Every structure is written in structure tokens, then in C-alpha cells.
N, C-alpha and C positions, 0 to 999 in steps of 0.2 A: 684151422688156424686160430692163434689167440695173440693179439696184439695189446701190449701194456705201455703206456705212457705217464700214467698216474703214479709214479715211482721211477724205479729203473725201466729203461727202454728196453724192452724185450719182445721177441716173437718167437712162439712155439708152434710147431707142426706136431700134433699129437703131443707124445711125451718129450720130443725133441726140441731143445732150445737152440735157436739158430744163431751163428756167429754173425752179427750185423756189420763187422768190417771197421774201417776208420772212423774216428769221432766224428768227422764232418758228414760222413755217409749215414751215421746214426742220426745225426741232426736232421738230415733231410727226410728221413723215414719219420722222426718225431714231429717236424713240421707238417708233414702230410697226414700223419694220425690225428693232428690237432683239428684238420679239415678234411677229415675222412668223407669221401662221397662228393667232395666239391673241388672244382679244379683250382689248383694254387697256381697263379702266375709265376712266370719265370723270375719277372722282376721282384716280386714279394719274396721268393726263395733266395735270390742273391742278396737282397736288402737283409734278410734275417740271418743268413749264414755268415755274411762278412760284415755285418754291423754297419751296413750303408756304404762300405767302401769296397766293393769287390774287384778283384784284379781283371785284368783283359781276359785272362784264361777261364774266369768263373763259369761262363755257360758251358764250356767244354766239359769242365770239371763236374758240373750238375748232370749234363748227358751220361757221363762215365758212371758217376754214382747211381743214377736212375737205371741204368743198363744192369749194373752189378746187383742191385736190390731186385730187379725184375727177375734174374736168373735165381736169386737167392730164394724168392717166395715161390716161384714155380719152377723147380729143377726139371730138367729135360725138355724145355721149350725149345723149338726149332729155331735156328738163326732167323732174325728179323720178324719172328712171330710177336705180336704185341701183348700177347697174353691177356689175362682177365683181371689182374691184380693191381699192376702199376701201369696206368695208361698215360700215354702222351696226347695231349689235348692241344688245340691251336693255343699258343701262347702259354702253356703251362703242364702241370702234371696233376694225376687224379689217382689218388689210392682208393681201391674199392674194398670195403669191409662191410660186413653184415652187422646189424646192432649188437647181437649177442657175441661178436668176435673181438670187439674193441672196448677196453674198459672204460674209455672216454666216453663213447656211445652210449654204454649202459648207465654211466654216471649222469650224463645229460638227460637220458629218458627217464630215469627214476626221480630226478630232481623236477622234471616237468610234471610228472604225476603227482609228486608231492606239493607243488605250487598249486595244481588244480584242487586237491583235496584239501588245502589250507584256504583257498578261496571260498569255498562252499562249507566251511565250518567244521570238516571232519578233521580236527586237530591230531587225533590219535592215528589215523591213516596216514596223514601228512608226515608225522615224526617216523612211523614205520619206513615209508618211502625215502625220506631224506637219510635216515640212518643207513639203509641199504645202499645208498648212492655213495655214502661216506665209506663204505666197506670197500669200494674200489679203490681207495687212496692208500697207496701201500708205501710211501715215502716222499721225500721231496721231488717235485715235478721234474720229469725228464731226466733223471739221473743218468750219467754216462755220456752226456754231450758236453762240448765245451762251454764253460761258464759264460762267455759273452753271448753266446746263442741263447742260453736259459734266461739271461738277464733281458733279453729283446721283449718288447712290449706284447707280442703275440704269445709269449709263454707266460709272462706276468698276468695277462688277462685270464688265462685259464686258471692260474692260481688263485685269482681273485674270484673266480667261479666257486672254487673249492671252499673257499672262506665264506662266501656268502651262503653256501648250502649248509655249512656248518652252523652258522648263526640261525639259519631257517630252522634247521633241525633242533636246535636247543630251544627256540621260541615255542615250537609246536610242542616239544615234549614237555616243557613246563606247563604249558597250557592244558594238555591232556592228562597231566599228572602222572607222566611216566619218564621222568627225568633219568631214571637209571639206564633206560635203553639207549640213551645218546651219550651218557657219560664217557664210555671208552672212546668213542670216535672225537668227543670233544677234547679229551686229553691230548689225543694224537694231534688235532688240529692246533692246539696251543703250542705244542712242542714243535710243530712246523713254523709257527709265527708268534714268536716269545714276546713280542711288543705290541700286539693288537689288542687295544683296550676293550672294544666291544666284545671281542671273543671271550676275553678273560672275564668280563662281567657276567657273561652267560655261563662260563665254568663255575664262578663262584656261586651263582643263583642254583645250577644244577647239583654242585656239592651239597649245599644246604638243603635242598630239596629230597635228596637221597639220605638225608641224616648225618652227613659227613661235616657238621658245623666246624670242627676244629680244622680240617682240611681246608675248608672254604676259607677261614680267616688267614691260615697260613699262605694260601695261593694268593690272597690280595696282598699281604705283606711282601711276598716275593715279587709280584709285579710292580708294587709300589717302589720297592727298593731298585728293581732293574730299571725302571723309567727314570729314576733320580740319578742313577749311575751312569747310564748309557745316553740318556738324552737331557738330563737336568731338567726333567719335567715332573709335575705333581699329577696325580691321577685326574683324569676329567670327570665330568658329571655323572655319566653313565656308570662308570667303575665305581665312583664314589657312592652313588645311590644303591648299587648292588651290595657294597660293604655295609652300608647303613640297615638295609633290609635284613641283613644276615644278623647283624648285631641284635636288632630288635626282634628277632625271630618271627619275621613276617612272611617267610617264604613257605608257600604250601607244600606239605609233604607229599612225595610220591608213594604210590601204593605198592611198591615193589615187594615181591616175595623175598623173605629173608631179612626183611626190616622190621616186620610185624607192626608197623605204626608207632614204634616206641619213639619217645622223643631224643632227638639228637645223638646219632651214631656216628662213629668214625671207623669205617671199614679200612681193610687193608689195601695198599695200592693195587689197582687192577692189573692181574697177571699178564705179562706181555705175550703176544702171540709167538715170540720166539722162545717161550720155554721149551725144553726137550728132554724127554726120557724120564727118568726117576720113578718108575712105576713101583718098583720094589720098594723104594723109600717111602713112596705115598702111601702104599698098602701098610707098611710097617707103622708110618705115622697115624694111620687110621686106627690101628689096632691099639696103639698106646694111648689114643685119645678117647677111647671108650668111656663114658662117665664123665666126671668131672676132674679137678685136680690141676696139675702143672705137668707139661710136657716140655722138655728142654732138647732144642735141636742146635748141635754143637758141630764145630769143625775149623779146619784151618782158614785163615783169610782167604777170601775169594773163592770158596768152594761151592757157594750158591745157597746159603742157608735162609737168607730173607727172600730168594725168588721161591724156594720150595715152600716157606711157610705162607707166602702170599698166595700161591696157586692152590695149596691145599685149603686155605680159609675160604678162598673162593668157591672151590668144589664142595665144601662142607656146610655152606651157608644155610642150607635147608634144616641142618640139625640144631640151628641156634636161632629160633623164631623171635627172640627178643633182642637180636642184632649183634653186630660185631664192632669192636673198638681195636683201633691200632695206634700205638705210640712208638716213634723211633727214639730210643734212648740214647743214641750216639755213643756207645760204649768205646767204639774204635773210629770215630769219623776224625780223618787229619785235620788238625789245626783247630778243632772245636772240642770244649769240654763236654764230658758227659752230662746229660740232663739230669737235673737235681730232682729227687723224688717229688719235692712240693710243687715244680713246674710241670712234671709229668701228670700228677694228679689234677692240676688245673686244666690241662688238656684233656683228659679224661672226662673230668666234671663238665667241662664246656661242651664236650660231645654228647654227654648225657642230657643236656638241655639246661644246666646251671648257669644263669646270666651272671656277668661281673659283678652286680649289685648283690647277689645272693652268696657269691664266692666266698668260703670261709678263707683265713688269712693264714693260719699255721698248718703245718703238715699232719699233725694228729687230727685236727678238725676235718681237714680235707680228706683224709683216709677214713674217717668215719662215716662221713656223709656219702664217699664212694660206695662204700661197702653196703650202707643202707640202701642206696638206689639199686644196687644189684642183688639185693638179698633174696627177692621173690623171682628173678630173672633166670632164663636159659640164654646165656650170651657167651660169645667168643671173644676173649681179650688177647691180642697179639702185641707183645712186647719186644720188639725188635732190637737187636743189637745191644744186649744188656752188658753193663761192665761187671757188676757183681751182685752178691745175694743182697746185701744191704741196700742197694739201689732198688732190687726188685721187691723186697719184703712189703713196704707199704701199698705196693701196687697189686698184690694178689688179693682177689676176691674171695671172701669165705663162703659165698653161694654154693650150694650143693649142686646147682644146675649150670654153673659156669665152667669153663675150660680156659685155661691160660696157656698160651703158646709162646714159649720165650726162644729167642734166637741169641747166640753169644759166641764169641771166640773162646771164651774160657769155658772150663768143665764145671765149674760152680758146684764143686763137691757139697758145699753147705746145703744147697737147694736140693741136690739129690738125696743127702741125707734126711731131709724134711719130707721126702716122699715125691719129689719130682721124677718123672719118667724120662731117661735120657735117650736120644738118638744120635749118633755121631754120623755125620756126613761126610762120604770120602769123595774124591774126584769120580766123575762120571766115568763110564765104561769107553772104551776107544771108539765103539760104534757110535755112541751118544755125543762123544767129542767131536768126531768127524760131522755130525748132523748139525751140532752147534755152529761150527765153522762154516757149513754150507747154507743153513738157513739164514745167517746173518750177512753173507757175502753174496750168495746166489749159487744155486747149485752148478751153474754152467761154468763159472770160474773154477770151481773145485774139480769138475769133470774133466776140464781143458788141461789141468796141470797137477794131476794125480800125485806124482813124485814130490813136488814142492810142498803140496797140502800136506802129505804125510809128514815130511820134514818139520812143518809148522807144528803139526800136533805133536810131534816128539819133543821139540824145544819147549813148548809150553806145558809139556808132561800132564795134558788133560785138565788142567785148572780153568774152570769156567771164566773167571776174571781176565786170565792171560789171554784165552781166546777171544774174549771180548775187546780187549785193547788191540789185537791184531786185526780182528774184524773190523772195528771202527776206522783203522787206518786204510784198509782196503776199501772201504765204503766212502771215505773221503777222496780217495784216488782210484777211481773206478777203472783206470787204464794201467794201474801199476800192476806188473806181473807177479804172482806169488811167488816166483822163482827169486825175485829181487827181495821180497820179505824174508824168505827162507835164507838166503844169502847173508841179509843183515844179522838174523838171529845165530847163524853160524859163525859169523865175524865177530859176534860178542864174546865168544869162548867162555860160556856158561856164566856171563855177567847179565845184569839186568839193564845193559845199556840200551838193548833194542826193545825193551820193554819198560821204558822209563815210568809210563803211566801207572805201571803196577807197583812201583817202589814205595810211593806214599802209603798204600793200604798195607804192605807188609811191614813197613816200618812203624806203623801205628801199634802193632802188637809187641813188636822188639822194643819199644821206648816204654812199655808199661813193665818191663821185666825188672825185677831187683838187679843190682850190679853183679852180684855173683852169677845169676842166670844168664845176664848178658854176656858175661865172660866165656861161660860154657858155651852158649849158642854159638858164639864167634869161633871157638876152638873146634866146634863140630865140623866146620867146613874142611879141616884137615883130616877128618876120619875116612880111612881109605874105602871102605865098604860096608853096606849094613851086615849084620845088625850092630847097632850100638848098644853097649852094655856098660854097666857101672865100672867095670874093670879097664874095658878100653878108653872110656872117657877119663878115667883116673890116670891113665897112661899119658893121654894128651895134655892133661892140665896140671898133674903133679898133685893133686887133691886126693884125699883119702877116698876110697870107694864108698864108704858111708855117705859122705858129703855129696859126691856126684850122683848117688843114687836118689837122694832127696831133690837135687837139682834137676836130674832128668826128670822126675815125677811132676816138678813145677812146670817143666816146659811141656810135657804132655798135656799138663791141665791147661795150659794156654794154646794147646793145639798148635804148637810149633814143631812138635814132634808127634809120630803115631807111635802106637805100642801094640802092634799086631799079636804078641805074645807076651806074657808077664815078663819084665825086666828086659826085654829085647825091643829096641826103639829104632826107627827109620826116620830120614829126614827127607822131605819132598825137594825135588831137585832145585825149584825156584827159590825154596828157603835156604838151600844149601848155597846158591849163588849169592843171595842177600848176606849171608853169613861171610862168604868170601869177601865180598865188597867191603863189609865192615871191618874185617881183618886187615885189608889193604889201606883203607882210609882213616883207620883210628877208631878209637872206642865211640865217639859220640859225634857222629857227622851231622850236618844241618838236618833236621828233622823232615822238613817239607820244602 
């Protein structure tokens, strides 16, 4: 048996995930898991499950839930047999679980081991134990039970345990010089607790210790803005002190492999454990990346370019002993202008250890210093979400040992003509798309409703961003049937109404089109079936075939069309839905 409560509430028997029944029944199991091996009084159960106001029938309901859970955990028990898993005790109930069967028990034991190691001065051992403990934390505590129950003090107390261990892990890792080991877990902890200042202070210090000074400063700015916006507060002394240490470059560097002890690096975002597939694309990227130069990963909006680049950069770290640099160029970020080259150079130079006092003012001076600092290094530079070649040109190091990995929604023919090696990313395979949805929502939900899952995949047309939008909704509403989501997508009749969170990302590419390209894109929603050719597009628009041929080429360069064969184009179903919406609502809808 495997019991999970540090994330979605789940129970597995071997490879089978058990259906835990009603939300309140799940809540009872979750509460018993918090106190596994100890009798939980019935009064405590009633107070937790009904927020201090249990109805008169509540004790009988608890007995029914306990009986149902007992039969679920031990199928085949004879009637009235108490079993050996969920036991009735005088005045309460007890769940029996071995230490290696329950994630919370493993978490607590590893945390105890970490505290013992820290108390005896073994900081490195402590960091390893705390980090392993945090590896049991797989999402918001006790997902899938009613929110009022999750808000009860008995659950919030466990949440505080998780945060305390995250802080202890960061302290031990910083002390032992191995901040890189705790960084992924620390990022996850901050995502779960976005306004926790002590946790953010440690994340800022850990990022700086890993050489990610630019990201450390951005992280501080993000929490500072969030505190001001959400709480009308300014950062407290602990967070302020961490920021000051980073600015003064007083944080001791970790000795992580792949960082090479070089001053101030900025690595790509840590790849998510939810990354799926792309083995062929990763191998092709490795082939293109041999040696130095520039590799361009292109593709339509939402196809997973940044995720692939981040994952590959993480896996290839050993090839670049002098470090990795990462900048988000914001070429397609809704509602924000693209990053100016001078500002991008400022981020790169800051990551390379250039203080604000030594920072050159103009773009030419910054570019010269940047190339000088990289001249003798073997480094990987990831320039994510590039707008165009002009934005990129000052950011390309001339060093023979450096590789630049660029992602863009645009084909950037000027960059390719200058020697960049292109890799066009297509939507993943049907199998990988299914795995993406299952991994983000839980395999049990997909297995329980395979027909609805297949319909969702069809409506999303395998686009990772669309699958992520759907999965986010299912995660926020753990009891929402997949069939209901599939029905919403079906009722949208090919529009983006049921995937409204996807619309801004697609519109960002549309709004960068010239007027004639935008008109053609809208007209293509009326094209009956692939392939699209210059002649069929001319028939739709009334424009000469030569003109439509040029415009189709521009749409393909923007990755709003695919060109599987020369002169023959296809339009992704979700982009077709966008084009149809734009046709119905007028040429220039509100962008975001």
C-alpha cells in the first residue's frame, strides 16, 4: 500500500489507484493519515470535517465512511471483521501504516534525521535529508478534499511543517556550500507559499549561491511587488538583508558541477518534473548543438519550445563547465514589450558578476564587455522567446566554446542565413499528449474516464499549452468530471471559449502580423480542408496568387502555418479557431 497526503490524497495498492469515494470520506482518510499510528478521537474528527458545527447525524456518517474505507483498503474482509488497517478504538479511529507506506511518515522521519545531523554540525548530511524529505511534497497539501477541511488548523499545522523543513533545508545547503541540491525543492515551496518572506529570503540567497544572481534579483523584485500589491507591505528585515547580500555579492558560491566556480551565472529555469517525451527532438537538438554557434528552436505558440530548451540545457550542463546563462527576451509575452537588447545585456552581465557600479551605459559598450567576459569560456547561453534577429544580434557571444540556444515563435530567416541551425518543434505525439494530461491531472482520473480524456485530447489537438490549460482547471476542481470538461469543449463548436486562457498566447502572435498578413490569416478560417496553397488562398481573398504566396510564407515564418511540403500549408485546429473568432468579432479585437 502507498498512502499520499502531501499533495493529492491518493492510495495505491501495487499499481492500482483506489477510488476514495466522496470528498468527506477522502477528508476522513486524510485526517487519519496526518495522525497515522495514533488514535484520532471522534470528537476531533467531527470538529475537523464539519468546521466545529457537526450535524446530529455526523457520528453515523463517520461510521459509514470508516466502514467504506475499511472495505476499500482490505477488500474481501468478512463482515464485522475489524481488519488490520483502519481500526475502531475506544473513542476514535486509528489508521495503521508502516513508515515506508505513507509520504507524511517518510517526510517526518527524514526531517528528524536532518535535524539530528544539523544539531551535530553535519550540514551536508542535514541538507541531503531535508531535501529528500521535501521530495515527498508533490503539491498543495491534501488536494481533493473540501476546502473548509483543508483550512482547518490540523492541516495548516502540517503545511507549516513543510515550510519549516524547506527553510531548514535551505539553511543547511547554504551552510554546506550545496545550495544547488535544494534549489528545485525551494522553488516548489515558494510556489506553494508565494508570500512567505523567510522562504523567499532563502530562495534569493540560494539562487545567488548557485550563480543565478540575475534571477535572485528578479525573485526579490517579484516578492517585493507582490507584498506591495496584495498586502500593502514593504519587505521585512530578513528579505531586505538577503537582497543586500546579493547586491554586494557576499553570498558564498556553491561548488555545483556545471557551474565551474565561475562568477555569477544565470541558468535556465529548473525543468519541471511534468516534462514528457520529446526524446527524438532532444536527440536532434544534441546533434545540432555539437560544437559552438547558434541553435534555433522554433514552433507555433504553446508547442513547448521553452520547456524543451530548459530541459535540454539542464541535461547538457556538464558540456559547459563555465556555466549557463538564461534570459527571457519576452518576444511574445502578452501585454509586455519585448526586452530591449541593452536591458538583456544588463541581465547577462549582472549574472556574469558585473556590479551596478561597473556596468557600462550604452549597448555597444555592454556588448563589448559581454563578449570579452565570454571569450575564453565554454558556456551555454539560452535566449528564450526571441522577437527577431535585431534583438538577438548583440547577445550572441563570439567565443568558439560557447553555444547559444534560441527559442522563438518566428522562423528568423536572417539568423538562419547567418549560420544558425534550426529545429522546428511540432505538437507531441498522441501518446505523449495523453501522458501530459495524465501526469498533470493524475492517472486515476484519466483511466476512470478514457472516452472523455480522448475527446479532450482531440479538442486540444495535442498542443501542450492547451492541455496545460485544461489540466489546470481539472487540478483546481479535483471533483470535476472529465466528461463535463469534454462537454464544454464540444459545446464551444471549434471556438476558444472553453480554452479562454489560451487566447492571449495565440493573439500575441496574431497582433505582430502586418495588416495584409492578418487579413489572410482570418480568411484561412474559411478554407475547407488542407492543404492550403497560394491558389486556394487567392480564391478566398481575391488577391493575386503571387501576393498570397508571399503572405503564406510570412505566416509560416511566424509559425502560424505549417509547411509540410513546399508551397502546401496546414493550419492547426486551435489557430483555425482563433482565425474564425477574429473573423466573427472584427479585425482588431481587444488584445488581452
